[in-house]
C-alpha positions as CSV (number, residue, x, y, z in Angstrom):
1,M,-21.3,-6.6,-17.2
2,R,-18.1,-7.8,-18.9
3,K,-17.1,-11.4,-18.4
4,I,-13.6,-12.1,-17.2
5,E,-11.8,-14.2,-19.8
6,P,-10.4,-17.6,-18.5
7,Q,-7.0,-16.8,-20.1
8,R,-6.9,-13.5,-18.1
9,L,-7.6,-15.3,-14.9
10,F,-5.0,-17.9,-15.7
11,N,-2.4,-15.2,-16.4
12,G,-3.3,-13.4,-13.2
13,L,-2.8,-16.6,-11.2
14,I,0.6,-17.3,-12.8
15,T,1.6,-13.7,-12.1
16,W,0.6,-14.1,-8.5
17,I,2.5,-17.4,-8.1
18,N,5.6,-15.9,-9.6
19,W,5.4,-13.0,-7.2
20,M,4.8,-15.0,-4.1
21,P,8.4,-15.6,-3.0
22,K,9.2,-11.9,-3.4
23,L,6.0,-10.9,-1.6
24,I,6.8,-13.1,1.4
25,L,10.4,-11.7,1.5
26,L,9.2,-8.1,1.2
27,Q,6.6,-8.7,3.9
28,F,9.3,-10.0,6.2
29,L,11.5,-7.0,5.5
30,W,8.6,-4.7,6.1
31,L,7.9,-6.3,9.4
32,V,11.5,-6.0,10.5
33,C,11.8,-2.4,9.5
34,S,8.5,-1.5,11.2
35,L,9.5,-2.9,14.6
36,P,10.4,0.5,16.1
37,F,6.9,1.5,14.8
38,F,7.9,5.1,14.0
39,T,9.5,3.7,10.9
40,V,6.4,1.9,9.7
41,A,5.4,4.6,7.2
42,T,8.9,4.6,5.6
43,A,9.0,0.8,5.6
44,T,5.6,0.9,3.7
45,R,6.8,3.5,1.2
46,S,9.9,1.3,0.7
47,M,7.8,-1.8,-0.1
48,I,5.6,0.1,-2.5
49,A,8.7,1.6,-4.3
50,A,10.5,-1.8,-4.3
51,I,7.5,-3.6,-5.8
52,K,7.1,-0.9,-8.5
53,Q,10.8,-1.1,-9.4
54,I,10.7,-4.9,-9.5
55,K,7.5,-4.9,-11.6
56,D,9.0,-2.3,-14.0
57,T,12.3,-4.2,-14.4
58,Q,11.2,-7.8,-14.1
59,E,12.0,-8.6,-17.7
60,R,15.5,-7.3,-17.5
61,A,18.4,-9.6,-16.9
62,E,20.2,-7.2,-14.7
63,Q,17.5,-7.0,-12.0
64,E,18.8,-6.4,-8.5
65,K,18.1,-8.6,-5.6
66,T,14.8,-7.8,-3.8
67,T,16.6,-7.2,-0.4
68,T,19.0,-4.7,-2.0
69,I,16.2,-2.8,-3.7
70,F,14.1,-2.6,-0.5
71,F,16.9,-1.3,1.7
72,T,18.1,1.1,-0.9
73,K,14.6,2.6,-1.1
74,F,14.3,2.6,2.7
75,S,17.5,4.6,3.0
76,E,16.5,7.1,0.4
77,L,13.0,7.6,1.6
78,W,14.0,7.9,5.3
79,Q,16.5,10.7,4.4
80,L,13.9,12.4,2.3
81,N,10.7,12.2,4.4
82,K,11.5,10.9,7.9
83,K,9.8,13.7,9.9
84,K,6.5,13.4,8.0
85,D,6.7,9.7,8.1
86,I,7.1,9.6,11.8
87,V,4.0,11.8,12.2
88,F,2.0,9.7,9.8
89,S,3.0,6.5,11.7
90,F,1.7,7.8,15.0
91,Y,-1.4,9.3,13.4
92,S,-2.3,5.9,11.9
93,L,-1.7,4.3,15.3
94,F,-4.0,6.7,17.1
95,L,-6.7,6.1,14.5
96,L,-6.5,2.4,15.1
97,I,-6.4,2.7,18.9
98,D,-9.5,5.0,18.8
99,H,-11.3,2.6,16.6
100,S,-10.5,-0.3,18.9
101,I,-11.8,1.6,21.9
102,L,-15.0,2.9,20.2
103,S,-15.9,-0.5,18.7
104,R,-16.1,-2.0,22.2
105,F,-19.2,0.1,22.9
106,P,-22.5,-1.4,21.6
107,Q,-24.3,1.9,21.2
108,P,-25.0,2.9,17.5
109,L,-23.3,6.2,17.9
110,F,-20.0,4.6,19.0
111,Q,-20.2,2.0,16.2
112,V,-20.7,4.7,13.6
113,M,-17.8,6.7,14.9
114,A,-15.6,3.5,14.9
115,T,-16.6,2.8,11.3
116,M,-15.8,6.4,10.3
117,L,-12.3,6.1,11.8
118,I,-11.7,2.9,9.7
119,V,-12.9,4.8,6.6
120,I,-10.6,7.7,7.4
121,F,-7.7,5.3,7.9
122,M,-8.3,3.6,4.6
123,I,-8.6,6.9,2.7
124,C,-5.4,8.2,4.4
125,S,-3.6,5.0,3.4
126,L,-4.7,5.4,-0.2
127,I,-3.5,9.0,-0.2
128,F,-0.2,7.8,1.3
129,F,0.1,5.3,-1.5
130,Y,-0.4,8.0,-4.2
131,Q,2.0,10.3,-2.3
132,T,4.7,7.6,-2.5
133,L,4.1,7.2,-6.2
134,L,4.3,10.9,-6.8
135,M,7.6,11.1,-5.1
136,G,8.8,8.4,-7.5
137,E,12.1,8.6,-9.1
138,K,12.3,12.4,-8.6
139,K,13.4,12.0,-5.0
140,Q,11.5,15.1,-3.9
141,Q,8.9,15.7,-1.2
142,V,5.2,15.9,-2.3
143,S,2.6,17.3,0.1
144,F,-0.2,15.1,1.4
145,F,-2.7,17.6,0.2
146,Y,-1.4,17.5,-3.4
147,A,-1.6,13.7,-3.3
148,F,-5.1,14.0,-2.0
149,Y,-6.0,16.4,-4.9
150,Q,-4.5,14.0,-7.5
151,A,-6.4,11.0,-6.1
152,G,-9.6,13.0,-5.8
153,R,-9.6,13.9,-9.5
154,S,-11.0,10.4,-10.2
155,P,-13.5,9.2,-7.5
156,K,-14.0,5.9,-9.5
157,R,-10.3,5.2,-9.3
158,V,-10.4,5.8,-5.5
159,L,-13.3,3.4,-5.2
160,L,-11.6,0.8,-7.3
161,H,-8.5,0.9,-5.1
162,L,-10.6,0.6,-1.9
163,F,-12.7,-2.2,-3.4
164,W,-9.8,-4.4,-4.3
165,T,-8.0,-3.6,-1.0
166,I,-11.0,-4.7,1.0
167,T,-11.6,-7.7,-1.2
168,L,-8.0,-8.9,-0.8
169,L,-8.0,-8.5,2.9
170,L,-11.3,-10.4,3.2
171,F,-9.9,-13.1,1.0
172,F,-6.8,-13.5,3.1
173,G,-8.9,-13.3,6.3
174,F,-11.2,-16.1,5.1
175,F,-8.3,-18.5,4.6
176,G,-6.7,-17.6,7.9
177,P,-4.5,-14.9,9.6
178,A,-1.4,-16.7,8.4
179,Y,-1.9,-15.4,4.9
180,L,-2.3,-11.8,6.2
181,F,0.9,-12.2,8.1
182,L,2.8,-13.7,5.1
183,V,1.7,-11.5,2.3
184,G,-1.0,-9.1,3.6
185,M,0.7,-5.8,3.2
186,S,2.9,-6.7,0.2
187,G,0.0,-8.4,-1.5
188,C,-2.2,-5.3,-1.2
189,C,0.6,-3.1,-2.6
190,L,1.1,-5.4,-5.6
191,I,-2.6,-5.5,-6.3
192,Q,-2.8,-1.7,-6.3
193,L,0.1,-1.5,-8.8
194,I,-1.3,-4.2,-11.1
195,I,-5.1,-3.4,-11.3
196,C,-4.7,0.3,-11.8
197,P,-1.7,0.8,-14.1
198,A,-3.4,3.8,-15.9
199,S,-3.7,5.7,-12.6
200,I,0.0,5.2,-11.9
201,T,1.3,6.2,-15.3
202,S,-0.9,9.3,-15.4
203,I,0.5,10.7,-12.2
204,Q,3.0,13.5,-12.7
205,I,4.7,15.8,-10.2
206,S,3.8,19.5,-10.8
207,H,6.7,22.0,-10.8
């Protein structure tokens, strides 16, 4: 098993500290834009796209303001994909509601079903993440099934995404719900974009 170099850990910590103000702001913007709830999917896509743009252009002097980037992405993505995003928003809500109901029953069958719903929710969220990246700068719709195919081409990559997502959520949960509220969603998106750069650059939209 490879050892993690102290310098790499230090660089990761510095990167996280530098990103913290932007993550808190993006989390706030995401919460505001998610208030009607049917816009939560578009707000999430906007945050992913904004983080990716900021990450790709952070060394440039002409970098736009974080708020401007987020709302520009939100407007573009809402026009492009609003019907599907509304459906996905309510689908995700129903999955979480069903999980909450089933988890209240102590019987093993209900507990298994509740766990399966969480697994389905996490996999759908990951496919949603890939779909957003596939849409990218092309500003064209990409089917959920094609994004599923692209993600499924590398099971190890999928497991890596899920592992780090769960690890980060547990880390935030351990230190208190306030951290989840401040940088929970934005932090997860940044981690996905940092730890798996190869999976992002390898994604291409088929014509």
